N, C-alpha and C positions, 0 to 999 in steps of 0.2 A: 504493500499499499504506499501511496505517496504521503508526503507530509500534510498536504491539503486534506487527504482523505482521513488520516488518522486524527486530525484536528476537528473533524466533523464539518469541513468546508468543502464546497464543490471544487473540482480541479481548476487550475489556473486557466486552462484553455476554455473551460465552460464559462468562467467569469468573463473572459475576453469577449466571448460571443454575445454576452449581454450588452456590451457597448456597441454603438453604431458601427456597422461593418466597414464603413468608409474610413474609419480611424485606423484600420490596419495598415493604411498606406502612409509612410512617413511624410511624403510630399503634401498629402491632403491634411495631415495633422498640422504641418507648418502653415498651410494656407488658412486653416480654421483658426489658428492662434492669431494670425494677422487680422483676420476678419473680426475677432473680438476687439482688438485695439481700434480698428477703423470705425467700428460701430460705437464704441465708447465715445470716440471723438465726435462722430457725426451726431449722435443723439444728444450729447451735451451741448453742442454748439448751436444747432439750428433754432431751437426754442429761445435760447438766451439772446440771440441776435435780435429777434422780434421784440423781446422785452426791453433790450438795450435801446433800440430805436424808439420805442414808446416812451422810455424815460428821457431820452435826449430831446424828443420833439413834442411829447404830450399828445401825439396824434395816433388814433386807432388805425386810420387809413394808412399812415406811413408804416406802422408795424405790420399791417396785413400785407402790404406790398412785398415784404420780405418773402412770404410764401409764394407769391406770384413769380418772383425772381427764381425761386427754387424750381418751379415747374416750367418756366419758359425754355430752358435748354433742351427740353424734350424734342423740340423742332430740329435740333442738330443731331438727334440720335442716329439717323441713317449714316451720316458722315462719320460719326464716332465709331459706329459698329464696323464700318468699312476699314477704318484704321486698325481696329482691334484684330481683324482678320488678316491684315497684310503683314503685320510685324510680330515680333516675339511678345507674347502676352505677359510673360513674367517680367521682361524688361519694361514694358509699358506700365505695369502696375507699380513697379519700383519708382519709376520716374513720376507717375501720377501722384503717389503718396508724398514724395519729396516736394513736388510742385505745390501741392495743397498746403503742406506744412509751411512752406515759405510764404505763400500768398496770405494765408490766415495770420501769420505772424505780423504782417504789415498793419493789422488792425490795432496793434499796440500804439500806433501813432494817432489814432482817432480819440478825440477828447471833447468834441462839441457837435451840436446839431448841424453846423455848416459842413460837416464831413460825412453826412450819411450817404451821399452819392458814392463815396468810396466803399462804404459798407455794402451797398447794393452791387457794386462792381465785383467785389470779392465774392459775394453770394453767387453771382452769375458764373464766375470762373469756377468756383467750388462745385456748383451743381453740374456744370459741363463736364468737368473731370470725373464726377461721380458716374455719369452715364457712360463715359469711356471705360472706367474701371469695371462697371457692371458687365459690359460687353466682353471685356478681356477675361474677367473672372469666370463667366459661364463657359467660355472656351477652355480655360484651364481645368475646370472641374471635369469637362468631357475628356480631356487628355489624361487626367490623373486617375480616373475611376473607370472600371469596367461597367458595362451597361447595367448588370444586376445590382450594383451598389450606388447607382446615381440617386435613387430615391432616398437611400440612407444619408448620402452627403447633402442633398438639397434639404432634407428634413432637418438635419443638424444645423445647417447654416440659417435656415428660417427660424429655428428655435432661438438661436443666439441673437438674431436680429430682433425678434419680438421681445425677448427677455430684456435686452439692453435698452429697447425703446421705453420699457417701464422704469428702469433704474437710472439710466444716464441723465435724462432730463431733470430728475430730482437732484442728482449730484451737481449738474450744471447750474441749476437755479440756486442751490445752496451756496456753491462757490461764489456765484454772482452776488448773492445777498450779503455774504460775509466779507469777501475780498474784492468784489467788483469784476467787471468784464475781463480784465487782463488775466485773472487767474484761469478763467475758462479758456481763453485764447491760448495760454501757455500749455494747459492740459491737452488741448486739441492738437497743437503742433507737435508736442512730444509724442503723443499717441500715434500720429501719422508717421513720424520718423521711425519709431519702433516697428511699426507695421512694414515700412519699407525695408528695414534691416532683416526682418524675418523672411520676407519674400525674396530678398536677394540671395539668401542661403538655401532657398527651397530647391530640391533636386526634382526635375521633371524633364521628360523627353517630349518636347512639343511637336505637334503635327506640323508638317511642312506647309508653308504658305502656298497658295496657288501660283502657277506661272502666269505670265502675261497672257499667254494664249488661253489658259483656262479662265482667266478673269473676263476676257472679252473687252468690250467698250466700257467707258467709264460709267455710262448710264446702266448698262447690263450689270456691272459689278455692284453699283450703288443699290439697285432694286432687287438684287438676288435674294435677300432675306424675305421680302414680301412675296416674291414669286414662289419661293420654296414653300412657305406656309400655305399659299393658295394651291400649290400643285399636289400636296399630300392631303388627301381627303380629310382624314381625322384631324390633322393640324389646322387645316383651313376652317373646319366647322367649329373646333374648340376656340380658335382665335376670334371668330365672330361672336360666340357666346361670351367670351371674356369681355369683348368690347361693349356688348349690350349690357351684360350683368353688372360689370364694374362701372360702366358709364352711367347706368341708371342710379347707382348709389349717390351720384351727385345731387339728386333731389333730397336725399336724406341729409346730406351735408348742409343744405339750406334749411331744412325743416327741424334740425336737431335742437336749436335753441328754443323755438316755440314749443316743441315737444317736452322739453325739460321744464320750462317755466309755466306754460299754460296746462299741459297735460299732467305732469307729475307734481306741479306746485313747488318745484325746487329752484334755487338760484342758479344762474348760469354757471357759477363756479363748480357745480356738480358734474360738469362735463368731464373734468379731469378724472375723478374716481370711476365714472362710468366707462370711460375709454380704457382705464386700467383693467376693468373686468374683462373687456373684450380682449385686451392683451394677454391676460392670463389664459383665456381660452385658446388664443392663437399659439401660445407657448406649448400647451399640452397637445394641440393639434399638430404642431411641428414634430413633436416627439413620437407621435403615433402614426404619422403619415406613411412612413416607409413600411411599417408592418401591414397597414391596410392596403397599400398598393401591391405589396407582395402577394396578398391573398386575392384581391379583386381586380387588379390591373389599373393603370392610370386613368383611362377614360371613364370607367365606372366611378372611381373615387372622385374624379373631377365633378361628375354630375351630382354626387351626393353632397360635395362641398358647396356647390352653387345652390342646391335646394335648401341646405341649412342656412345659407346666407339670406335667401329669400324669406324663410320663416322667421329669421331673427329681426327682420325689418318691421313686421306687422305689429308687435306689441308696442312699438313707439307711437302708434296711433291711439293707444289706450291710456289708462290712468293708474295702472298697477306697477309700482316700483319693483316689487318682487319678480313680476313677469318680465319686465324690461331687463333686469339684471341677469336673469336666466337666459333670456334671448340673446343678450350681448355675448355671454360666454359661449353659447352655441354658434353665434356668428363668427367668433374667433376661430373655432374649430373649422367652420366652413371656409373661411379665408385661407387658412393654412393648407387644408387639404386640397382646395382647388388650385392654389398657386403652386404648391410642391408637385402635384401630379401633372399639372400642365407643363411646368418647366422640365420635369424629368422626361416626359414624353417628347417634348420638343428637342431636348438634347439627344435623346436616343435615336430619333428619326432624322437627325440633321448631321451632315458630314462635319468633321471637326473644324475645318476652315471656313464654315458658313455660320458658326455659332454666334459670333459677334453681331452679324447682320440680322439674323433671325431674332436675337435677343433685343436689338434696338427696334425692330419692327413690332415686337410684342410690347415694348415700353410705350410706343406710340398708340397701339391698339387699346392700352389700358388708360393712359393719361389724357390723351386728346379728347375722347368722348366724355370722360368724366368732367373735364374742364368746361366743355361746351354745355353739358347738361346742367352743371352748377350755375352757369350764367343764365340759362333759360329758367331754372328753378328760382333764382333770385328775382327775376322779372315777374314770375307767376305768384310769388309768395304774397305780394300785396293784394291780389285779387282772388286767390284760391286758398281755401282752408289747408293748413299744414297737414292735416290728417289725410287729405286726399293725395297729397304728394307722397306720403309714406306708403299708403296702400298702393298707389300707382307703381312705386318702386318695387314692392314685393310681387305684384302681378307681372310686371315686365321681366323681372329676373326669372320667375317661374316659366313664363312663355318662352324665354330664350332657350330653355332646355329642349324645346321641340326641334331645334336645329341640330342637336347632337345626332351623328350617324347611328342608325340602329345596329350596325355591325361594327361599332367602333373598336371592339376588342380584336376582331379579325384584322381590321385595317392597321391596327397598331402593332401587329405582331412582329413585323420584320423591319429592321433598320436598314437604311441605304448603306452601301459600302463606304467605309471611311477611306480617305485618301492615303492615310498612314495609320499603322496600329497606335493605340494610345497606351503607352507603357510608362512605367515610373522607374527612375533611378533612385537607389538608396532606400 
């Protein structure tokens, strides 16, 4: 008997199997550790910047513009995805993290409302680099992990993302309250430098970039991600469902404050704790996504996730706080399950050197419709009861599931041939 067995413990190999399978790969472990630091930095910074601008100017509109600046670079996503597919993704991520660290550090020079234009400029650069990093990272995950471990890796990255979205803003606002914005800026810069160092020492054999002949014309190369999503039936259908379902939630973004104040009778500050409930659900959803995908397949889990998201919307039209809390937790599950399953399926059915462009196409499919629907919802809120907007969101999300292919599992069964094997060194 082994020492583990004599001590009444399961063997070490059995204990290792309980951890996410993707962590067996040293390169992915290094990527995950870097992801922790970049998420600490990101989550601590973005909320603090809005608060800082509000304190500098006293303007709610000026503070809200911060979030618009974060979303605007989505228009550059196709170009950034193209860059991620052309060059070494590891090198791009190292450069991107060092660039962000340097740019964010310049905020130490800001000390008055006259300089908020520079804050906006930094946010634009910061968000643009984030889209580039996302496109590069999705390709690296594809290079680092075999197909059967993609769900495990994506579930783990999603869990880290959601968990730190709960914790890091609290750390950032606490630092801001005690030591001011410069403390958060320094924390962010140091975290990005550490992430760059971790990524620089990551061992990975990257897939070879396409040749000029394979890329074709500039327009052909730029639009390849969109064309690939449209050309693979299950990916095309799921992308449309993502655009409709997540786009429709823009109506809830508009209706959330009247739902809290008029429906639940709570102050607007209750939004923070309620969002945290959804975040807890999303964390648990990320941890369970890989197991569920292994049993049911990506397309089916995606459908379940979208359905849960729809059901989570409806209690916001009511007055029961307990029901809303339960629904938000369920919605967190739905968000994680739908996103992890969609990303995993997309990575599996996409050649390695097309990952960046399909990732950027997905970003546009999610962000652009939601932004447009939010604008429409803001215009409707003055003439339409908020409860109708909430109900309309749930109905639209449910109806979007009609577009899922009936034989999604069969269509998702085989991945296209990769241009090179995805192997790991070290």
